Each structure stands twice: as structure tokens, then as C-alpha cells.
PAGU-80846 format. One record per atom (N, C-alpha, C, O): chain; residue number from 1; residue in one letter; atom name; x negated, y negated, z negated. Coordinates in Angstrom, 1 decimal, decimal comma. Each point is the difference from the previous one (the first is absolute). Layout:
<kevos>
KEVO/chain/resi/resn/name/X/Y/Z
KEVO/A/NUM/A/CA/X/Y/Z
...
</kevos>
This chain:
<kevos>
KEVO/chain/resi/resn/name/X/Y/Z
KEVO/A/1/M/N/-89,8/-104,1/-112,5
KEVO/A/1/M/CA/0,5/1,0/-0,8
KEVO/A/1/M/C/-0,3/1,3/0,7
KEVO/A/1/M/O/0,3/0,2/1,2
KEVO/A/2/W/N/-0,8/0,8/-1,9
KEVO/A/2/W/CA/-0,3/1,3/0,5
KEVO/A/2/W/C/1,2/1,0/-0,4
KEVO/A/2/W/O/0,5/-0,1/-1,1
KEVO/A/3/I/N/-0,1/0,9/2,0
KEVO/A/3/I/CA/1,0/1,0/-0,2
KEVO/A/3/I/C/-0,6/1,3/0,4
KEVO/A/3/I/O/-0,5/0,2/1,1
KEVO/A/4/I/N/0,5/0,8/-2,0
KEVO/A/4/I/CA/-0,5/1,3/0,4
KEVO/A/4/I/C/1,1/0,7/0,9
KEVO/A/4/I/O/1,1/0,2/-0,5
KEVO/A/5/A/N/-1,5/0,1/1,7
KEVO/A/5/A/CA/0,9/0,5/0,9
KEVO/A/5/A/C/0,0/1,5/0,1
KEVO/A/5/A/O/1,1/0,7/0,1
KEVO/A/6/A/N/-2,2/-0,1/-0,3
KEVO/A/6/A/CA/-0,1/1,5/0,0
KEVO/A/6/A/C/-1,2/0,4/-0,8
KEVO/A/6/A/O/-1,0/-0,7/-0,1
KEVO/A/7/R/N/1,1/1,8/-0,6
KEVO/A/7/R/CA/-1,1/0,5/-0,7
KEVO/A/7/R/C/-0,1/1,5/0,2
KEVO/A/7/R/O/0,9/0,8/-0,1
KEVO/A/8/N/N/-2,2/-0,3/0,4
KEVO/A/8/N/CA/-0,2/1,4/0,1
KEVO/A/8/N/C/-1,3/0,3/-0,7
KEVO/A/8/N/O/-0,6/-0,9/-0,6
KEVO/A/9/S/N/0,1/2,1/0,7
KEVO/A/9/S/CA/-1,2/0,4/-0,7
KEVO/A/9/S/C/-1,3/-0,7/0,5
KEVO/A/9/S/O/-1,0/0,0/-0,7
KEVO/A/10/T/N/1,0/-0,4/2,0
KEVO/A/10/T/CA/-1,2/-0,5/0,6
KEVO/A/10/T/C/0,0/-1,5/0,2
KEVO/A/10/T/O/-1,1/-0,6/0,1
KEVO/A/11/A/N/2,2/-0,1/-0,1
KEVO/A/11/A/CA/0,1/-1,4/0,3
KEVO/A/11/A/C/1,1/-0,7/-0,6
KEVO/A/11/A/O/1,1/0,6/-0,3
KEVO/A/12/I/N/-1,2/-1,8/0,0
KEVO/A/12/I/CA/1,1/-0,9/-0,4
KEVO/A/12/I/C/0,2/-1,0/1,1
KEVO/A/12/I/O/-1,0/-0,7/0,4
KEVO/A/13/T/N/2,2/0,6/0,1
KEVO/A/13/T/CA/0,3/-1,0/1,1
KEVO/A/13/T/C/0,6/-1,2/-0,7
KEVO/A/13/T/O/1,0/0,1/-0,8
KEVO/A/14/R/N/-1,6/-1,3/1,0
KEVO/A/14/R/CA/0,6/-1,2/-0,6
KEVO/A/14/R/C/0,6/-0,8/1,1
KEVO/A/14/R/O/-0,6/-0,1/1,1
KEVO/A/15/R/N/1,7/-0,5/-1,3
KEVO/A/15/R/CA/0,7/-0,8/1,0
KEVO/A/15/R/C/0,2/-1,4/-0,6
KEVO/A/15/R/O/0,4/-0,2/-1,1
KEVO/A/16/R/N/-0,7/-0,8/1,9
KEVO/A/16/R/CA/0,2/-1,4/-0,4
KEVO/A/16/R/C/0,9/-0,6/1,0
KEVO/A/16/R/O/-0,3/-0,1/1,2
KEVO/A/17/R/N/1,5/-0,3/-1,6
KEVO/A/17/R/CA/1,0/-0,5/0,9
KEVO/A/17/R/C/0,2/-1,5/-0,3
KEVO/A/17/R/O/0,2/-0,4/-1,1
KEVO/A/18/M/N/-0,4/-0,4/2,1
KEVO/A/18/M/CA/0,1/-1,4/-0,1
KEVO/A/18/M/C/1,4/-0,5/0,5
KEVO/A/18/M/O/1,0/0,4/-0,5
KEVO/A/19/R/N/-1,0/-1,3/1,4
KEVO/A/19/R/CA/1,2/-0,5/0,5
KEVO/A/19/R/C/0,7/1,0/1,0
KEVO/A/19/R/O/-0,7/0,6/0,8
KEVO/A/20/P/N/2,0/-0,6/-0,8
KEVO/A/20/P/CA/0,7/0,9/0,9
KEVO/A/20/P/C/-0,4/-0,4/1,5
KEVO/A/20/P/O/-0,1/-1,2/0,2
KEVO/A/21/N/N/0,0/2,2/0,6
KEVO/A/21/N/CA/-0,3/-0,3/1,4
KEVO/A/21/N/C/-1,3/-0,7/0,3
KEVO/A/21/N/O/-0,2/-0,5/1,1
KEVO/A/22/M/N/-0,7/0,4/-2,0
KEVO/A/22/M/CA/-1,2/-0,7/0,2
KEVO/A/22/M/C/-1,2/1,0/0,1
KEVO/A/22/M/O/-0,4/0,4/1,1
KEVO/A/23/I/N/-0,1/0,1/-2,2
KEVO/A/23/I/CA/-1,1/0,9/0,0
KEVO/A/23/I/C/0,1/0,9/-1,2
KEVO/A/23/I/O/0,5/-0,4/-1,1
KEVO/A/24/E/N/-0,9/1,6/1,3
KEVO/A/24/E/CA/-0,1/1,0/-1,1
KEVO/A/24/E/C/-1,3/0,7/0,0
KEVO/A/24/E/O/-0,5/0,4/1,1
KEVO/A/25/T/N/-0,1/-0,2/-2,2
KEVO/A/25/T/CA/-1,3/0,7/-0,1
KEVO/A/25/T/C/0,2/1,2/-0,9
KEVO/A/25/T/O/0,6/-0,1/-1,0
KEVO/A/26/T/N/-1,2/1,2/1,4
KEVO/A/26/T/CA/-0,1/1,2/-0,8
KEVO/A/26/T/C/-1,5/0,4/-0,1
KEVO/A/26/T/O/-0,7/-0,2/1,0
KEVO/A/27/E/N/0,3/0,8/-2,1
KEVO/A/27/E/CA/-1,4/0,3/-0,2
KEVO/A/27/E/C/0,0/1,4/-0,5
KEVO/A/27/E/O/0,7/0,4/-0,9
KEVO/A/28/E/N/-1,6/0,4/1,5
KEVO/A/28/E/CA/-0,1/1,4/-0,3
KEVO/A/28/E/C/-1,5/0,5/0,1
KEVO/A/28/E/O/-0,7/-0,4/1,0
KEVO/A/29/A/N/0,2/1,1/-1,9
KEVO/A/29/A/CA/-1,3/0,7/0,1
KEVO/A/29/A/C/0,1/1,2/0,8
KEVO/A/29/A/O/0,9/0,9/-0,3
KEVO/A/30/R/N/-1,7/-0,7/1,3
KEVO/A/30/R/CA/0,0/1,1/0,9
KEVO/A/30/R/C/-1,4/0,4/0,4
KEVO/A/30/R/O/-0,6/-0,7/0,8
KEVO/A/31/N/N/0,1/1,9/-1,2
KEVO/A/31/N/CA/-1,2/0,5/0,5
KEVO/A/31/N/C/-1,2/-1,0/-0,1
KEVO/A/31/N/O/-0,8/-0,1/0,9
KEVO/A/32/G/N/0,7/-0,5/-2,0
KEVO/A/32/G/CA/-1,1/-1,0/-0,2
KEVO/A/32/G/C/0,2/-1,4/0,5
KEVO/A/32/G/O/-0,9/-0,8/-0,1
KEVO/A/33/W/N/2,0/0,6/0,7
KEVO/A/33/W/CA/0,4/-1,3/0,6
KEVO/A/33/W/C/1,2/-0,6/-0,8
KEVO/A/33/W/O/0,8/0,8/-0,5
KEVO/A/34/Q/N/-0,8/-2,1/0,3
KEVO/A/34/Q/CA/1,1/-0,7/-0,5
KEVO/A/34/Q/C/0,8/-0,5/1,2
KEVO/A/34/Q/O/-0,5/-0,9/0,7
KEVO/A/35/V/N/1,6/1,4/-0,4
KEVO/A/35/V/CA/0,8/-0,3/1,2
KEVO/A/35/V/C/1,1/-1,0/-0,4
KEVO/A/35/V/O/0,8/0,2/-0,9
KEVO/A/36/V/N/-0,9/-1,4/1,5
KEVO/A/36/V/CA/1,0/-1,0/-0,2
KEVO/A/36/V/C/0,9/-0,1/1,3
KEVO/A/36/V/O/-0,5/-0,4/1,0
KEVO/A/37/R/N/1,7/0,8/-1,2
KEVO/A/37/R/CA/0,9/-0,1/1,2
KEVO/A/37/R/C/0,8/-1,3/0,0
KEVO/A/37/R/O/0,6/-0,4/-1,1
KEVO/A/38/I/N/-0,7/-0,3/2,2
KEVO/A/38/I/CA/0,7/-1,3/0,1
KEVO/A/38/I/C/1,2/0,2/1,0
KEVO/A/38/I/O/-0,2/0,5/1,1
KEVO/A/39/A/N/1,3/-1,0/-1,6
KEVO/A/39/A/CA/1,2/0,1/0,9
KEVO/A/39/A/C/0,7/-1,4/0,0
KEVO/A/39/A/O/0,0/-0,7/-1,0
KEVO/A/40/G/N/0,5/0,3/2,2
KEVO/A/40/G/CA/0,7/-1,2/0,2
KEVO/A/40/G/C/-0,8/-1,0/0,7
KEVO/A/40/G/O/-0,7/0,3/1,0
KEVO/A/41/R/N/0,8/-1,6/-1,4
KEVO/A/41/R/CA/-0,6/-1,1/0,7
KEVO/A/41/R/C/-1,0/-0,7/-0,9
KEVO/A/41/R/O/0,3/-0,4/-1,1
KEVO/A/42/A/N/-1,5/0,3/1,7
KEVO/A/42/A/CA/-1,1/-0,7/-0,8
KEVO/A/42/A/C/-0,1/-1,5/0,6
KEVO/A/42/A/O/-0,9/-0,3/0,8
KEVO/A/43/D/N/1,8/-0,5/-1,2
KEVO/A/43/D/CA/0,0/-1,4/0,4
KEVO/A/43/D/C/-0,4/-0,9/-1,1
KEVO/A/43/D/O/-0,6/0,5/-1,0
KEVO/A/44/S/N/0,7/-1,8/1,2
KEVO/A/44/S/CA/-0,5/-0,9/-1,0
KEVO/A/44/S/C/0,7/0,1/-1,4
KEVO/A/44/S/O/-0,7/-0,2/-1,0
KEVO/A/45/E/N/1,9/0,7/1,0
KEVO/A/45/E/CA/0,7/0,2/-1,3
KEVO/A/45/E/C/-0,5/1,2/-0,7
KEVO/A/45/E/O/0,1/0,1/-1,2
KEVO/A/46/A/N/-0,6/0,9/1,9
KEVO/A/46/A/CA/-0,4/1,3/-0,5
KEVO/A/46/A/C/-1,5/0,1/-0,1
KEVO/A/46/A/O/-0,5/1,0/-0,6
KEVO/A/47/A/N/-0,2/-1,9/1,1
KEVO/A/47/A/CA/-1,5/0,1/0,0
KEVO/A/47/A/C/-0,6/0,2/-1,4
KEVO/A/47/A/O/-0,9/0,8/-0,1
KEVO/A/48/D/N/1,3/-1,5/-0,8
KEVO/A/48/D/CA/-0,5/0,1/-1,4
KEVO/A/48/D/C/0,2/1,4/-0,6
KEVO/A/48/D/O/-0,8/0,6/-0,6
KEVO/A/49/V/N/2,0/0,0/0,9
KEVO/A/49/V/CA/0,3/1,3/-0,5
KEVO/A/49/V/C/-0,9/1,0/0,7
KEVO/A/49/V/O/-0,5/0,9/-0,7
KEVO/A/50/L/N/0,3/-1,0/2,0
KEVO/A/50/L/CA/-0,9/0,9/0,7
KEVO/A/50/L/C/-1,4/-0,1/-0,5
KEVO/A/50/L/O/-0,6/1,0/-0,2
KEVO/A/51/E/N/0,1/-2,2/0,0
KEVO/A/51/E/CA/-1,4/-0,2/-0,5
KEVO/A/51/E/C/-0,1/0,6/-1,4
KEVO/A/51/E/O/-1,0/0,7/-0,2
KEVO/A/52/K/N/1,9/-1,0/-0,6
KEVO/A/52/K/CA/-0,1/0,6/-1,4
KEVO/A/52/K/C/0,0/1,5/0,0
KEVO/A/52/K/O/-0,8/0,6/-0,7
KEVO/A/53/A/N/1,7/0,0/1,5
KEVO/A/53/A/CA/0,0/1,5/0,1
KEVO/A/53/A/C/-1,3/0,6/0,5
KEVO/A/53/A/O/-0,5/0,9/-0,6
KEVO/A/54/L/N/0,0/-1,5/1,7
KEVO/A/54/L/CA/-1,3/0,5/0,6
KEVO/A/54/L/C/-1,1/-0,2/-1,0
KEVO/A/54/L/O/-0,9/0,9/-0,1
KEVO/A/55/R/N/0,8/-2,1/-0,4
KEVO/A/55/R/CA/-1,2/-0,3/-0,9
KEVO/A/55/R/C/0,1/0,8/-1,3
KEVO/A/55/R/O/-1,1/0,4/-0,5
KEVO/A/56/S/N/2,2/-0,2/0,0
KEVO/A/56/S/CA/0,2/0,8/-1,2
KEVO/A/56/S/C/-0,5/1,4/0,3
KEVO/A/56/S/O/-0,7/0,6/-0,8
KEVO/A/57/A/N/1,0/0,0/1,9
KEVO/A/57/A/CA/-0,5/1,3/0,4
KEVO/A/57/A/C/-1,5/0,0/0,2
KEVO/A/57/A/O/-0,7/1,0/-0,4
KEVO/A/58/V/N/0,2/-2,0/1,0
KEVO/A/58/V/CA/-1,5/-0,1/0,2
KEVO/A/58/V/C/-0,7/-0,1/-1,3
KEVO/A/58/V/O/-1,1/0,6/-0,1
KEVO/A/59/E/N/1,6/-1,4/-0,8
KEVO/A/59/E/CA/-0,7/-0,2/-1,3
KEVO/A/59/E/C/-0,1/1,3/-0,8
KEVO/A/59/E/O/-0,9/0,1/-0,8
KEVO/A/60/G/N/1,8/0,8/1,0
KEVO/A/60/G/CA/0,0/1,2/-0,9
KEVO/A/60/G/C/-0,4/1,2/0,7
KEVO/A/60/G/O/0,0/1,1/-0,6
KEVO/A/61/N/N/-0,4/-1,1/1,9
KEVO/A/61/N/CA/-0,3/1,2/0,8
KEVO/A/61/N/C/-1,1/-0,2/1,0
KEVO/A/61/N/O/-0,1/-1,1/0,6
KEVO/A/62/P/N/-0,7/2,1/-0,4
KEVO/A/62/P/CA/-1,2/-0,1/0,9
KEVO/A/62/P/C/0,5/0,2/1,5
KEVO/A/62/P/O/-0,8/-0,4/0,9
KEVO/A/63/R/N/1,9/1,0/-0,7
KEVO/A/63/R/CA/0,5/0,2/1,4
KEVO/A/63/R/C/1,5/-0,3/0,1
KEVO/A/63/R/O/0,8/0,6/-0,7
KEVO/A/64/V/N/-0,5/-1,6/1,5
KEVO/A/64/V/CA/1,4/-0,5/0,2
KEVO/A/64/V/C/0,4/0,1/1,4
KEVO/A/64/V/O/-0,8/-0,5/0,9
KEVO/A/65/A/N/1,9/1,1/-0,6
KEVO/A/65/A/CA/0,6/0,0/1,3
KEVO/A/65/A/C/1,3/-0,7/0,0
KEVO/A/65/A/O/0,9/0,3/-0,8
KEVO/A/66/A/N/-0,7/-1,3/1,6
KEVO/A/66/A/CA/1,2/-0,8/0,1
KEVO/A/66/A/C/0,8/0,6/1,2
KEVO/A/66/A/O/-0,4/-0,1/1,1
KEVO/A/67/D/N/1,5/0,7/-1,5
KEVO/A/67/D/CA/0,9/0,7/1,0
KEVO/A/67/D/C/1,0/-1,0/0,5
KEVO/A/67/D/O/0,9/-0,4/-0,7
KEVO/A/68/F/N/-1,1/0,0/2,0
KEVO/A/68/F/CA/0,9/-1,0/0,6
KEVO/A/68/F/C/1,0/0,6/0,9
KEVO/A/68/F/O/0,6/-0,7/0,9
KEVO/A/69/S/N/-0,3/2,0/-1,0
KEVO/A/69/S/CA/1,0/0,6/0,9
KEVO/A/69/S/C/1,4/-0,6/-0,1
KEVO/A/69/S/O/0,7/0,1/1,0
KEVO/A/70/A/N/-0,4/-0,6/-2,1
KEVO/A/70/A/CA/1,4/-0,6/-0,2
KEVO/A/70/A/C/0,0/-1,5/0,0
KEVO/A/70/A/O/1,0/-0,7/-0,3
KEVO/A/71/L/N/-2,2/0,1/0,7
KEVO/A/71/L/CA/-0,1/-1,5/0,1
KEVO/A/71/L/C/0,5/-0,4/1,3
KEVO/A/71/L/O/-0,4/0,4/1,1
KEVO/A/72/T/N/1,4/-1,3/-1,1
KEVO/A/72/T/CA/0,7/-0,4/1,3
KEVO/A/72/T/C/-0,5/-1,3/0,5
KEVO/A/72/T/O/0,2/-0,3/1,2
KEVO/A/73/Y/N/-0,8/-0,5/-2,0
KEVO/A/73/Y/CA/-0,5/-1,4/0,4
KEVO/A/73/Y/C/-1,1/-0,4/-0,9
KEVO/A/73/Y/O/0,0/0,3/-1,2
KEVO/A/74/I/N/-1,0/-1,0/1,8
KEVO/A/74/I/CA/-1,0/-0,6/-0,8
KEVO/A/74/I/C/-0,3/-1,4/0,6
KEVO/A/74/I/O/-0,3/-0,2/1,2
KEVO/A/75/S/N/0,3/-0,8/-2,1
KEVO/A/75/S/CA/-0,4/-1,4/0,4
KEVO/A/75/S/C/-1,4/-0,3/-0,3
KEVO/A/75/S/O/-0,7/0,9/-0,5
KEVO/A/76/S/N/0,2/-2,1/0,8
KEVO/A/76/S/CA/-1,3/-0,4/-0,4
KEVO/A/76/S/C/-0,2/0,1/-1,5
KEVO/A/76/S/O/-1,1/0,3/-0,4
KEVO/A/77/A/N/2,1/-0,6/-0,3
KEVO/A/77/A/CA/-0,1/0,0/-1,5
KEVO/A/77/A/C/-0,2/1,5/-0,4
KEVO/A/77/A/O/-0,8/0,2/-1,0
KEVO/A/78/G/N/1,5/0,7/1,6
KEVO/A/78/G/CA/-0,2/1,4/-0,3
KEVO/A/78/G/C/-1,4/0,5/0,4
KEVO/A/78/G/O/-0,6/0,8/-0,8
KEVO/A/79/L/N/0,1/-1,3/1,9
KEVO/A/79/L/CA/-1,3/0,4/0,4
KEVO/A/79/L/C/-1,0/-0,5/-1,0
KEVO/A/79/L/O/-1,0/0,7/-0,3
KEVO/A/80/R/N/1,2/-1,9/-0,2
KEVO/A/80/R/CA/-0,9/-0,6/-1,0
KEVO/A/80/R/C/-0,1/0,9/-1,2
KEVO/A/80/R/O/-1,0/0,2/-0,6
KEVO/A/81/S/N/2,2/0,3/0,2
KEVO/A/81/S/CA/0,1/0,9/-1,2
KEVO/A/81/S/C/-0,9/1,3/0,2
KEVO/A/81/S/O/-0,6/0,5/-0,9
KEVO/A/82/V/N/0,7/0,0/2,1
KEVO/A/82/V/CA/-0,7/1,2/0,3
KEVO/A/82/V/C/-1,5/-0,3/0,0
KEVO/A/82/V/O/-0,8/0,8/-0,5
KEVO/A/83/V/N/0,4/-1,9/1,1
KEVO/A/83/V/CA/-1,4/-0,4/0,0
KEVO/A/83/V/C/-0,6/-0,2/-1,4
KEVO/A/83/V/O/-1,1/0,4/-0,3
KEVO/A/84/Q/N/1,9/-1,0/-0,6
KEVO/A/84/Q/CA/-0,4/-0,2/-1,3
KEVO/A/84/Q/C/-0,2/1,3/-0,8
KEVO/A/84/Q/O/-1,0/0,2/-0,7
KEVO/A/85/A/N/1,9/0,8/1,0
KEVO/A/85/A/CA/-0,2/1,3/-0,6
KEVO/A/85/A/C/-1,2/0,7/0,5
KEVO/A/85/A/O/-0,8/0,6/-0,7
KEVO/A/86/A/N/0,5/-0,7/2,0
KEVO/A/86/A/CA/-1,1/0,6/0,7
KEVO/A/86/A/C/-1,3/-0,6/-0,6
KEVO/A/86/A/O/-1,0/0,7/-0,2
KEVO/A/87/R/N/1,0/-2,0/0,0
KEVO/A/87/R/CA/-1,2/-0,7/-0,6
KEVO/A/87/R/C/-0,2/0,5/-1,4
KEVO/A/87/R/O/-1,2/0,2/-0,4
KEVO/A/88/A/N/2,3/-0,1/-0,4
KEVO/A/88/A/CA/-0,2/0,5/-1,4
KEVO/A/88/A/C/-0,6/1,4/0,0
KEVO/A/88/A/O/-0,8/0,3/-0,8
KEVO/A/89/A/N/1,3/0,5/1,8
KEVO/A/89/A/CA/-0,6/1,4/0,0
KEVO/A/89/A/C/-1,4/-0,1/0,4
KEVO/A/89/A/O/-0,8/0,8/-0,6
KEVO/A/90/Q/N/0,4/-1,6/1,5
KEVO/A/90/Q/CA/-1,4/-0,1/0,4
KEVO/A/90/Q/C/-0,9/-0,5/-1,1
KEVO/A/90/Q/O/-1,1/0,6/-0,2
KEVO/A/91/T/N/1,6/-1,5/-0,6
KEVO/A/91/T/CA/-0,7/-0,5/-1,2
KEVO/A/91/T/C/-0,2/1,1/-1,0
KEVO/A/91/T/O/-1,1/0,0/-0,6
KEVO/A/92/R/N/2,1/0,8/0,4
KEVO/A/92/R/CA/-0,1/1,1/-1,0
KEVO/A/92/R/C/-0,8/1,2/0,6
KEVO/A/92/R/O/-0,3/0,9/-0,8
KEVO/A/93/G/N/0,1/-0,9/2,1
KEVO/A/93/G/CA/-0,6/1,2/0,5
KEVO/A/93/G/C/1,0/1,1/0,3
KEVO/A/93/G/O/-0,4/1,2/0,1
KEVO/A/94/S/N/1,7/-1,5/-0,1
KEVO/A/94/S/CA/1,0/1,0/0,3
KEVO/A/94/S/C/0,3/0,1/1,5
KEVO/A/94/S/O/-0,3/-0,9/0,8
KEVO/A/95/E/N/0,9/2,0/-0,5
KEVO/A/95/E/CA/0,4/0,3/1,4
KEVO/A/95/E/C/1,5/-0,5/0,1
KEVO/A/95/E/O/0,8/0,4/-0,8
KEVO/A/96/F/N/-0,6/-1,2/1,9
KEVO/A/96/F/CA/1,4/-0,5/0,2
KEVO/A/96/F/C/0,3/0,3/1,5
KEVO/A/96/F/O/-0,7/-0,5/0,9
KEVO/A/97/V/N/1,8/1,2/-0,7
KEVO/A/97/V/CA/0,4/0,2/1,4
KEVO/A/97/V/C/1,5/-0,3/0,1
KEVO/A/97/V/O/0,8/0,1/-0,9
KEVO/A/98/I/N/-0,4/-0,4/2,2
KEVO/A/98/I/CA/1,4/-0,2/0,3
KEVO/A/98/I/C/0,4/1,2/0,9
KEVO/A/98/I/O/-0,8/0,4/0,9
KEVO/A/99/C/N/2,0/0,2/-1,1
KEVO/A/99/C/CA/0,4/1,2/0,7
KEVO/A/99/C/C/1,4/-0,2/0,6
KEVO/A/99/C/O/0,8/-0,8/-0,5
KEVO/A/100/S/N/-0,6/1,5/1,6
KEVO/A/100/S/CA/1,4/0,2/0,5
KEVO/A/100/S/C/0,6/-1,3/0,4
KEVO/A/100/S/O/1,2/-0,3/-0,4
KEVO/A/101/V/N/-1,9/-0,6/1,1
KEVO/A/101/V/CA/0,5/-1,3/0,4
KEVO/A/101/V/C/0,8/0,2/1,3
KEVO/A/101/V/O/-0,5/0,5/0,9
KEVO/A/102/N/N/1,7/-1,0/-0,9
KEVO/A/102/N/CA/0,9/0,1/1,1
KEVO/A/102/N/C/0,2/-1,2/0,8
KEVO/A/102/N/O/-0,1/-1,1/-0,5
KEVO/A/103/G/N/0,4/1,2/1,8
KEVO/A/103/G/CA/0,5/-1,0/0,9
KEVO/A/103/G/C/-0,5/-1,4/-0,1
KEVO/A/103/G/O/-1,2/-0,2/0,2
KEVO/A/104/M/N/2,1/-0,7/-0,5
KEVO/A/104/M/CA/-0,4/-1,4/0,0
KEVO/A/104/M/C/-1,0/-0,3/-1,2
KEVO/A/104/M/O/-0,8/-0,9/0,2
KEVO/A/105/V/N/0,9/1,6/-1,2
KEVO/A/105/V/CA/-1,0/-0,2/-1,1
KEVO/A/105/V/C/-1,4/0,3/0,5
KEVO/A/105/V/O/-0,9/-0,7/-0,3
KEVO/A/106/R/N/0,8/1,8/1,0
KEVO/A/106/R/CA/-1,3/0,4/0,5
KEVO/A/106/R/C/-0,5/-1,1/1,0
KEVO/A/106/R/O/-1,2/-0,3/0,0
KEVO/A/107/K/N/2,1/-0,2/0,8
KEVO/A/107/K/CA/-0,4/-1,0/1,0
KEVO/A/107/K/C/-0,5/-1,3/-0,7
KEVO/A/107/K/O/-0,9/-0,6/0,5
KEVO/A/108/V/N/1,5/0,2/-1,6
KEVO/A/108/V/CA/-0,5/-1,1/-0,8
KEVO/A/108/V/C/-1,4/0,2/-0,5
KEVO/A/108/V/O/-0,8/-0,9/0,1
KEVO/A/109/F/N/0,5/2,1/-0,6
KEVO/A/109/F/CA/-1,4/0,3/-0,4
KEVO/A/109/F/C/-0,9/0,0/1,2
KEVO/A/109/F/O/-1,2/-0,6/-0,1
KEVO/A/110/D/N/1,6/1,1/1,2
KEVO/A/110/D/CA/-0,9/0,0/1,2
KEVO/A/110/D/C/-0,2/-1,4/0,5
KEVO/A/110/D/O/-1,2/-0,4/0,3
KEVO/A/111/V/N/2,2/-0,4/-0,2
KEVO/A/111/V/CA/-0,1/-1,4/0,5
KEVO/A/111/V/C/-0,9/-0,9/-0,9
KEVO/A/111/V/O/-0,7/-0,8/0,4
KEVO/A/112/S/N/0,9/1,0/-1,7
KEVO/A/112/S/CA/-0,7/-0,7/-1,0
KEVO/A/112/S/C/-1,5/0,3/-0,1
KEVO/A/112/S/O/-0,8/-0,7/-0,5
KEVO/A/113/G/N/0,5/1,9/1,0
KEVO/A/113/G/CA/-1,4/0,5/-0,1
KEVO/A/113/G/C/-0,3/0,7/-1,3
KEVO/A/113/G/O/-1,2/0,4/-0,2
KEVO/A/114/L/N/2,1/-0,3/-0,7
KEVO/A/114/L/CA/-0,3/0,6/-1,3
KEVO/A/114/L/C/-0,2/1,5/0,1
KEVO/A/114/L/O/-0,6/0,6/-0,9
KEVO/A/115/D/N/1,0/0,0/2,0
KEVO/A/115/D/CA/-0,2/1,4/0,2
KEVO/A/115/D/C/-1,5/0,3/0,2
KEVO/A/115/D/O/-0,4/1,2/-0,1
KEVO/A/116/K/N/-0,4/-2,2/0,3
KEVO/A/116/K/CA/-1,5/0,2/0,1
KEVO/A/116/K/C/-0,7/-0,1/-1,4
KEVO/A/116/K/O/-1,1/0,4/-0,1
KEVO/A/117/F/N/1,8/-1,0/-0,9
KEVO/A/117/F/CA/-0,6/-0,2/-1,3
KEVO/A/117/F/C/0,6/0,9/-1,1
KEVO/A/117/F/O/-0,6/0,3/-1,0
KEVO/A/118/I/N/1,8/0,2/1,3
KEVO/A/118/I/CA/0,7/0,8/-1,0
KEVO/A/118/I/C/0,3/1,4/0,7
KEVO/A/118/I/O/0,5/0,0/1,1
KEVO/A/119/K/N/-0,9/1,1/-1,8
KEVO/A/119/K/CA/0,3/1,3/0,6
KEVO/A/119/K/C/1,5/0,3/0,1
KEVO/A/119/K/O/0,7/-0,2/-1,0
KEVO/A/120/I/N/-0,4/0,5/2,2
KEVO/A/120/I/CA/1,4/0,4/0,3
KEVO/A/120/I/C/0,1/1,4/0,5
KEVO/A/120/I/O/-0,7/0,3/1,0
KEVO/A/121/H/N/1,4/0,6/-1,7
KEVO/A/121/H/CA/0,1/1,4/0,4
KEVO/A/121/H/C/1,4/0,2/0,5
KEVO/A/121/H/O/1,0/-0,6/-0,4
KEVO/A/122/G/N/-0,9/1,6/1,4
KEVO/A/122/G/CA/1,4/0,3/0,5
KEVO/A/122/G/C/0,8/0,7/-1,1
KEVO/A/122/G/O/1,2/-0,2/0,0
KEVO/A/123/E/N/-1,8/1,0/-0,8
KEVO/A/123/E/CA/0,7/0,7/-1,1
KEVO/A/123/E/C/-0,7/-0,2/-1,3
KEVO/A/123/E/O/-1,1/-0,5/0,0
KEVO/A/124/L/N/1,7/0,9/-1,1
KEVO/A/124/L/CA/-0,6/-0,1/-1,3
KEVO/A/124/L/C/-1,2/0,9/0,0
KEVO/A/124/L/O/0,0/1,1/0,5
KEVO/A/125/P/N/-1,1/-1,6/-1,1
KEVO/A/125/P/CA/-1,2/0,8/-0,1
KEVO/A/125/P/C/0,1/1,1/-1,1
KEVO/A/125/P/O/-1,0/0,7/-0,1
KEVO/A/126/C/N/2,0/-0,7/-0,6
KEVO/A/126/C/CA/0,1/1,0/-1,1
KEVO/A/126/C/C/1,2/0,9/0,2
KEVO/A/126/C/O/0,2/0,9/-0,9
</kevos>
């Protein structure tokens, strides 16, 4: 279910709230990028929500940035969701980047080796 969280003359922010204390995604168009902000835990229970949010953004936009600044945990199921979205972007010829990855979540990307296949930026590119 989509809830319009804020509306102004340049962008509409959409918020998708799933289970309490699990994961929350917000989506906003900003300077030619579709920014998907992920907050909470991307574990096996939330992986489908994460994948749907990222793939939805990829399917409708040529440039997608996943903002992980508020992501506190990611499991292998969450990593799979990110990989699936990155593959969908590659198939479409879209640009897909991950931004603002913190602490343990960054370590998971580094240890898994996914940081070599998926672009990770320190800050949002937009």
C-alpha cells in the first residue's frame, strides 16, 4: 500500500510501511534519480519487501539510488534482494547505486564481495 507522505512542486515522496520494527521504504524523485530510502532491518522476513521496492523503482526509472543510511541490518536474504534489483537494472540498462551504507551493513557488503559488482557511494549521487 502506498501512502503519499509529502507533496511539493518538484517531487512526490511515497512511503511504503510494512511490518512495525522491520523495514520501511520511501521513494522520492530527486535531480534525475529515483531515490529509495531503506530503514530498519533487511532480514528474511523483509527481503521480499526490499526487493519489490527496489525492482519497482528500477522498472520505472533509468537512474536509481538506494539510500541505506537508515538500514541497521542486512542478512543474506536482504543481499539477494539487492542483487536481484541490480540485475534487473543491468538488464534494463539502468544505473543502480547504493549510497550511505553504515557500519555493519557496509562490512557485510565488503565481506560478501558485492562491493566489487554493485556501485557503492559514500553519499547520494543526487
